N, C-alpha and C positions, 0 to 999 in steps of 0.2 A: 762465135764471133770474137775477134781479137779485141782486147780492152787495153786502154792506155793507162799506165801507172800514173796516178795524179802527180807523183813527185817528179815525173819526167815532162810534164806539161809546161810550156813556156809561161812564166809568171811575170806580172807587172811588179815594179817596186812597191814596197809596202805603202799603203794609203794613196796610191795614185788613182785607183778606182774607188776605194772606200770613201775618199773625200766627198764624192757625190752624194753619199747617203749618210755620212757620219753623224750629222746633226740629228737625223731621225733615229739613228741607232742609239745615241746617248741622250735622248731627249729627257730622260728622267734624272739625269745627273744634276745635283744641286750645287752649283758653284758658290752660291751665297753662303752656304754653311762652311765652306772652306775659308772664306774671308772672315766669317764670324769666329772660326777656330783660331785664326791668327790673332784677332783682336782679344779674344778671351784668354788665350794662353800667354800672350806677350805684351798686350797693351798697345801694339803697333796698329794704328789706323791708316788706311790707304790715303786719306786726304793729305795732299801736299808731299807725298812720299814718292820715291823712285822705286819701281817694282819690275821684276823680270819674270816672265812666264815662259818656262822652258818646255819644249815639245808642246807648243801652244795649240796645235791642231787648227781647227777652224775659228779660233779666237774667242770663244765664249767667255773664258775666265779673264782674258786680257781686256775684253770689252767691259765686263762687270767691274774690274778694278779701275778702269778709266772712268766709268760712270760714277764710281765712288770717290773720285777726286785724285787718283794717282797718276803720275807720269809713267807710262807703261811701255816696255819693250816686250814683244813676243817673238820667240825664235822657234824654228822647226826645220827639220831637214827635208821635208816633203814640199816641193813647189806647188803641188796640187792643193794641199791643205792650206798653205799660205795664201794662195789665190782666193780661196773661199773666205779666209779670215779677212783679207783686205776688202773684199766685196761686201761682206756682212758688216764690217765696221763702217765702211763708207756709205752704207745705205741708211744710216741713222744720223741724227743731228747732234749727238754727243761728242765729247772729245775723242780724238783719233789716236789709238795706240800706234806705235811704230813696229813694223814687222821686218824680220830679216831671216835669211836662210842660214842656219848654223846647226851643227851637230851637238848633242848633249855631252858627248865625250871629246869634242873637238876643241880647237884653240881660237875659234873665231867668234866668240861671244861679244856682244856690245860692251863697251867699257863701263866699269862701275864708277863710283860705288852705288849699290842698290841697298835699299832698306830691307827688302824682303824678296825672296825668289820662290817660285812655285814650279812643281813638275807633277801634274795630276794624271789621273785615269791610267794608272799602272804603267806609265811610260818608262819608269825606272827599271821595270822588269826586262826591257829590251837591252839593258846594259850587262855585259859579261862582268865577272868580278874585277878584271883589270880595268875595264871601262868605268865601272862604278868608282874606283879609286880616282880616276882622272876627273870624273864628274864632280866628286866631292872637292877635289883640289880647285877646280874651276869655280865652284861656289864660293869657297873661302877667298879666292882672289878678287871676286867682284862684289862681295857683300861688305857693307860698312861695319865699323865696330858696333857690336850689339845687334847686328842684323840677324835675320832668321830665314830659314828655308823650310818650306812645307811641301811634302810630297806623299804619295801612297804607293803601295805595291799590292799585287795579287799575292796572297799568302801561299806558302808551300802546300798547305792543306787544300786550298782551292785548286791549284794547278794539278795536284796529284789526284784528288778524289772527285772534284766537280768537273774539271776538264778531262784529265786523264787520257786514256785511249778511247775517245768517243767520237760519234758523228751526230750532228744535228743540223737543223735548218729551219727557215721560215719563209713564208710567201707573203708579200705585200703587193699593193696595187701596181707599183712601178718597178719593183725589183724582188728578187728572191735570192737566197743563198744556201749553200751547203758548206758546212764547216767541219773539217776533219782534224782531230787532235792526235798527235803522235808523241807520247811521253818517252823521254830518254832519261830516266832517273839517275842512271850511272854517270851520265855526262852532265847532269844538272840543268837540263833545259827541256822545253816542250815546243814542238813545231805546230803551227796552225796553218793548215792548207785550206784556203777559202775560195770557193767558186761562186762568183757573183753573176747573176743573170739580170742585166739592166735593160729596161725597155727604152728603145730608141725613139726620140720625139718625132722624127720624120716618118718612120715606117710603122711604128707601133709594135715592131718585132723585138724580141729579146736577144741581146748579144751576151755571149759568155765571156767572162774575164776571170783570171785567177791571180791570187796574191799568196805569198808565203811569208809568215811572220815567225820569229823565234823569241820566246820569253825564257828568262833564266829563273831558276828556283833560288831565291835569295832569302837566306835566313835573317831573322831580326838581329842576331848577334853580329853577323857579317856586315850588315848595313851600319849598325851602330859603331862597329870598329872602324869602318872606312870613314865615317863622319869624324870621329874623334881623332883619327890619325891625321886628318886634314886640318884640324884646329877648331873643331866644334866641341861644345859641352855635350855631355850625355843627352841623347834625344828623349823627348817625350813621345811615347808610343801609344797609339789609341786604336780603338775599334772603329774604323771608318770615320775618322774625324770627330768622334763622339767624346763624351766625358769619362769614359771607362777604358781600361786597357783591353787588349785583344784576348780572346779566348782560343782554345784549340780549334774551334769551329769558325773563327773569324775568316771572312773571305777577303776583305780589303783592310789593310793595315796602314794607318796614317803615321807619319813621322814629322816631328817638328824639332828643329835643332837651331840653337843660337851660336853665333861666333863666340868662342871662348874669350873671356876678358883678358 
């Protein structure tokens, strides 16, 4: 029987389909500890501040910041994720973040100044080294004097040895997925080929969807250099927003950088 190469299968834009299950997928991610990390490391409290959530996804962090008293903008390039964010924020009685479609490395961000900016859940890994430089320049342009940025990346260790060239999947009540990883260490990136099987509400049958994602292997020194070249002080680097620095086995590396005086 002939088989179709997964790389040749038509794929939806990243997060077009994943938006439907994203909140379930990242249900254990603690956004409160990211806000606490900002408070602990800089003394910046959200109340009364302007804050920007870049690659905001379905809006969980933006909503948490708004509930903590901040005036919040959330931006994302995925219309499907933004639609989920607006619906989720509007379903509650708290203050409403504003959401807009914009690319992390683009030039269409909301106007500053912002007191703090965030880019969580390894969204920075989607930026090539050239895009990383533009991202850092964008941050410097919209942050107020003394402002800070907080973000995280999947470590090179995690992308090489945990993801690597592997295949895995899960089955849930309303969806299942198969995730294939193709590491290209020489080119400095890894491709995720994700097949999603989503149960349709009307028929109860499962429909197959595919998405392809690319993440870049970004070294700590590369990220620090891009931040400092854009006008930031040397960043505080942590093990997953904790109080200690990363180890060789760290999977998620947190960065916090302030605008250089």
